[in-house]
C-alpha positions, 0 to 999 in steps of 0.5 A, spaced: 499 499 500 503 507 497 502 512 503 497 517 501 502 522 503 507 520 497 502 519 492 499 526 493 506 529 493 507 526 486 501 529 482 501 533 477 499 541 478 492 541 479 487 546 480 482 548 485 476 543 484 480 539 479 479 530 481 484 525 480 483 517 481 489 513 482 491 506 485 491 505 492 491 499 496 491 491 492 488 487 498 482 484 498 477 485 493 472 490 490 474 498 488 481 499 490 481 507 487 483 512 491 479 519 489 482 526 491 480 532 489 484 539 490 481 544 494 482 551 495 487 550 501 490 543 499 487 535 498 481 531 500 482 524 499 477 517 500 480 510 498 473 507 496 476 500 498 480 500 504 476 506 507 481 511 508 479 518 508 481 525 510 485 530 508 492 534 507 493 541 507 498 543 501 502 548 506 503 541 509 507 538 502 513 539 499 515 536 491 512 538 484 505 538 484 503 542 490 501 549 487 494 553 490 491 556 484 483 558 487 481 560 480 476 554 478 470 559 478 473 563 473 473 557 468 468 553 465 469 546 466 466 543 460 470 548 456 477 548 459 478 541 462 485 540 465 491 542 462 496 537 459 503 539 463 507 544 459 514 540 459 510 535 455 514 533 449 512 530 443 518 528 439 519 521 440 526 521 438 527 526 444 524 520 449 529 517 454 529 509 452 525 507 457 519 511 454 520 510 447 521 503 449 514 502 453 510 505 447 513 502 442 512 495 444 505 497 443 504 503 437 507 505 431 510 512 431 504 514 426 498 512 433 503 515 437 503 522 433 495 521 432 494 520 438 499 525 441 503 521 447 508 527 450 513 525 455 514 529 461 521 531 463 518 533 471 514 528 471 518 523 468 512 519 466 508 518 459 502 522 458 497 519 454 491 525 453 484 524 451 481 528 446 474 528 444 472 533 438 478 538 439 477 539 447 481 536 452 478 531 456 484 529 460 489 525 461 493 520 464 500 519 465 503 511 466 509 510 470 515 508 465 522 508 471 522 503 477 524 508 483 518 511 481 513 511 487 506 513 485 501 509 481 502 505 475 497 510 471 494 516 474 488 520 470 486 527 470 480 529 468 475 535 470 468 530 469 470 523 469 463 520 467 466 523 460 473 521 461 473 515 454 477 513 448 472 511 443 475 511 436 473 507 429 479 505 425 483 510 419 477 512 415 472 508 416 466 512 421 464 505 424 464 498 423 459 492 425 463 491 432 466 495 437 471 491 442 471 494 449 477 495 453 481 497 459 486 502 457 488 506 451 493 504 448 489 497 447 483 500 444 489 504 439 492 497 437 484 494 437 483 501 432 487 497 427 481 492 425 475 494 428 472 500 433 474 500 439 472 503 445 476 505 452 473 504 459 480 507 463 477 501 467 472 496 468 466 499 469 462 502 463 459 509 465 452 511 461 455 517 458 458 512 454 454 507 454 448 511 449 454 512 446 456 506 444 448 504 443 448 510 438 453 507 433 454 500 435 449 494 435 454 488 436 460 489 442 466 484 444 469 485 451 476 484 451 479 486 458 485 484 461 485 477 463 488 477 469 483 475 475 476 473 478 474 480 479 476 482 472 471 476 469 466 478 473 466 485 471 466 483 464 460 479 465 457 485 468 458 489 462 456 483 457 449 483 461 449 490 460 449 491 453 446 485 452 439 489 452 441 493 446 445 488 442 449 483 441 456 482 446 461 477 446 466 476 451 473 475 449 477 471 454 483 466 456 488 470 451 493 470 457 495 478 455 493 484 454 489 487 448 495 491 448 500 485 448 497 482 442 500 482 436 497 483 430 495 476 427 492 475 434 488 481 434 485 480 427 484 473 429 480 475 435 476 480 433 474 479 425 
């Protein structure tokens, strides 16, 4: 279990009212998300698994990400979501080997550029931004160094209910089947063959459900095949989608969707 103070100290700059969900504890079952919200003078937090909750004053912390910016009231959440760290580097050739190696295992250079992946020297993390209609919905940061004590993924968005990635193959508005995955890189890889939707987790938000139902009537659920909780989540997703069309589950692959080869994905998805 990572210390909450350590997690908060490692956060990127957040404005008053910004929210983030990060991994905190792994023991037992249930939701292991730690919810953190920036307030005028600090942070409030609650772990939906272990029950830890409370507040941390900004004045008691030192390090990156601790910055008081009580200007949220002057901004519109719909038009001004969380800003990407300013030092984000888009030229993959200037990324450190660890960042290039992690992304390069899954995506090609064209996909990295198309989706605007970045590397932040200050955060020492890869940045995965999510846009919709030209609007930034938020972003994730991904740990790439062994000495990074922060969460593997950290999500930053003004409105969590809008934070998802729904994309189609190049030159195609839609495909008959939409594959539902957990993470952004899996969605980008699957999108080489079919439409895809990244949940950034295993729960299906009503906003995404409405979007998927409008554009598709067939779905394949392809979550990370790693534990019984994820398999239960896949069955729950299928139950919801079965109401609106045909839905199947891909299981027993033994690897994440982004870890599959193109030949494997073509066989599984088409």
